[in-house]
N, C-alpha and C positions, 0 to 999 in steps of 0.2 A: 075569624082565622086565630090560630094560638100562635104568641110570640115567645120564643125560648127566653129565658132572663138571661141576659147577660155576663158574662162570667168577671171573675172578681180583677181590676188593673191594680190596686191599692187598698187599702183597711177601706172597706165599707161601700167602693167606689164602682159600680157596675161599668162594664164595657162595652161595648155596641161598634158594629162596621157598617159605615154606609151601603154593603151592597144586600144589609137584610132586610132595607127598605124601598124596592123597586117600586115606582109612581103607582101599579095595581094596588101593591101591599099599602100602600099609603089611602088610597084613595077608600078600599077597605076599611080601615081604621076610621077615619076623618070623619064619617057621619054628619053631625052637627056643627062640627068644632069650625070654626073660622080662623084662617090664618092667614098673619101679615109677614110678610118679606119687608125689613127695613136695610137702606145700604145708604150710611153713613157717609157723606163723600166732598173731599175740595180741591178741586183741581185734579178731578181724574178720568179726563174728557177722551182720553186713550185706552183707556179701560170700561167704565161705566155702561157705553152704549151697548159692547157686547155683552157683558152681564146681565143685563136686563132683557137684550133678545133671547138670551136663551133662557130665563127664566119663563118671561112669559111664553115661548114655546115648548117648555116641556113641565112646566109647572103650574102657569096662568090657565091655561088653552086645556088642560086636563082637568080642570078643576080640583087640584091637590092647593092650590094656593088663590088666598080670594084680593089681592090686593099686594103691588109693588111700591115700596114708598122708598124714594129717594129723599133726603132731608138734605138740603145743599149748604156747607157751611161755608159763605161767603167766597164762592172759587170767584177767580179773575180770570177763568176760560170757559169753553163751551159747556163744563158738566152739565149743566140742566137744561140746555136745550139737546144736548145728545141724549141725554136719560130720557127726556121728555120724545124726541122723536121715537125711540125705541118702546115707549109703553108703560113707561114708569108713572105715577103721578107723583111730581115734584114740587115740595115746599119748601120754599125758602126760611133756615133757622130763624132770621130775625125777623120772620112773621108770625111765632110761634112765641106763649108767653112771652110776651114784649114788657111785662112787669115785671122778670127774673132779667133782665139784661139783652142783649143784641146776639149772644150766642155761641161765640167761639170756642172752641173746644170741642173734642170728640164724645167725652163723659156727657156736656151738655146737648152735642147733639143728639145722641143716645135717650137721655132723657123725652128731650121734646118728643122724637120720634113714639117715644110710648106714648105720649099725648096724643099724636095727630094721627097714628095707627087703630085702627078699628077690630082687630084679630083678637081673637081668643089666646092666641098661640104666639107670640111674638119671635122671628127667627133673624138674628142680624148677621152681615155680610159684608164684609170690607168690599170696598169699591176699586181698591188696586189689583186683581187678582188678574194672572195674565193666565191662558190654559184653562179660563172657566169652567165649570163641570156643574150639573145641578144637583150634582151629589152633596156638594158644601151645604145645602140647605136639604135636601132631603134627608140625608144624615142626620141631623138637628133634628130636624122635624120629626123622624122617625120614632123615638123613645116617650116623645111627648104625647104622638097619639097613641103609643102602643100600652102604657100604662097609666093610668089617670094619677098614681103616687107619687109622678115624676113630673117636679116644677121646672128643675135647669139641668139642658145639655149642653157640655162645653167639647168643642172639636179638639182633636189633635191630628200631627200630619207628619210628614215627612218632606223636609227642607232640601232640596238638594243644591241651592243656592252657596258657593264655596267659602263663604265667610258664615253660614249660619251653619252645615251639616244636618245631622239628622234628628238632635236634641231640638228644642224649643227659640231657638234663639239666643241672640248674646247678649241682652237684657234681660229674658229670662235663665239664664244659665251664671250670670254672673250677680247680678241683685235680686229678683227674684225667686229664686228656689233657693238661696243662701238662706237670704230673711226668713221664706215660708217655714222652713229648718229649723232656724230657730223661735218664733214666735206662734206658725200655725200649722204644727208640722201632720195634723191629719190631711192637710188638704196636699201634700207632697207626694200623693198619686195620682193628683192631676198631671200629666205627661206636658202640659203648655198650659198654663194659667194665663197667658197674657195672647191668645190666640183670639181674632177677629170674627171665628164663626160660633155662634154659641146661641141660644136662645130659650124662652121659659113659657110660662104660663103666664100671663096677665094680669089674674088676681095674686101670681106671686111677686110677680116683680114688680107693682105698684103700692107694695110696702115695704121697700127698702129706699134707702137715700141713692143717689150716683154722682159720684166722685167726677167733676167736671172734664176731668182734662186727661190724660194720659195713664194716670191711677183707675179708670174704671173699673177698666176689666177684672184686675186683682182685689178691686175694692165689691162689685159684685159677687166674686165671688167667696171672699170674706162674710160677706153679708147675708147672702142667699143657706150657707153651710149655718150660721149662727142662729140664721132664725126658724131653718126649717131641716135641717139636718141633713148631713151626708150621704143617709141613705135615701134618701127623694131627690139626690143632684147622679149624674152620669155623665160618660164618657164617649165619645163617640171618633173610630178612627174615618179618619177622611180622606187617607192616601197620600196621595203628592199634593204639594201649594207652592205655585209659585207667583209671587209677587214683588213688587218693588223694594230692592233691599239700599236700604240708606247706609251711606257713610259713617264710621263713627261718632266723629264730631257731633252729627246730629241727635246720634240717641244719646247723649247723657242728658240731656234735660227729659226724656223719656225716661231713663233708667232713673234722674231724680224723683220726677213726680211718682215712681212708682213706689221708690225707697223711702219717699216719705206717706203715702197712702198703707202701707204695712206699718210704718211706725205710727201711725196715728192711728189705725184701730186695733193694735196691739196695746197703747200705751198714750192718750191724747196729748199729752203735758211731755211728751217725750220729743218730739220734734216741733220746731215751730212754723206757722201758718204760711209763713213767707221766708223764702230760701235763694239766698245770692249762690247761685251755683257761677264757679268761678273759671273758666273757659283757658286752654295753653296761651292764648293768645293776649290775655288778660282783660280780655273786657268778661262782663257779668250779665249774665241769662236769671233775673228773678223767676222763681218757681212758687206758685200762690197757689196754695191747698184750698179749695172751695168746693163746698157740695152742693146737691140739690139735694129736697128733704122728697121722702115718697110721694108718689101722685097722690094717693088717697086723700092728701092732708090741702091738694090746689082744685081752688072752690071750682074753676072752669071746667076741671076735668071728672069732679064728681057731676056734675051739672049736667051734661051732656049722657050723662046716663039714665039721669035722674027722669 
């Protein structure tokens, strides 16, 4: 089957639409490639079950996806049991690579999921999505199966929540986009650099570090572009995305971590690894910059495939 190359959304960034990749097309393209879908989850019992159930029904049962893995990040609700009952393989973050610590934080969990999953292609999806549809995975997976030169696919979408609008969200528009424009303008063609739906080839992902916290998405974007080039990265229109909308005070630590990551990648000496974020109520939140090394430097990971 011939796939028409995507159009350009920005300098050297190809753009696709999820509608180009229905299940039958993905099955035709998949051949011997194995696919893992990984969901980082912390206290997402209200949404993770439906997400897993839809992925099992639409993609795993049809043979498009080989495994669905939920990495439970120290949840205090029923996230693990709900995800397991829906059909996912659930692994606790504090049981993976324990020599590197208990594993709090989104980036840490994503890094550990790369160690835990077995697919040649890894697709990540946030576990707080509402009105979920398999297009969030199909769209990301499509270009990676269609073109062997593509190493990374990033999703974008319309966000109808009142405080987000059609753009990339408050942290994206007020922090990430301005700083990327200053230091990494070649990445500004990515419409939503902080989106939680993206994926890549294991052979590429295992070669880059993972920022431990909220800076993981923009860190991966910068590092994948630096190592492999923007010509090997694409973005995919996933239509509309509904998710839990956080109040502004909860976004301040995330925004700080994103800014810290971009500045660190621009010049490591530009910003401290520990930042005290002072909030309006006079309290201080410590924001620590940490990152995990490329997975190819982890002995247990290398031993797994030896």
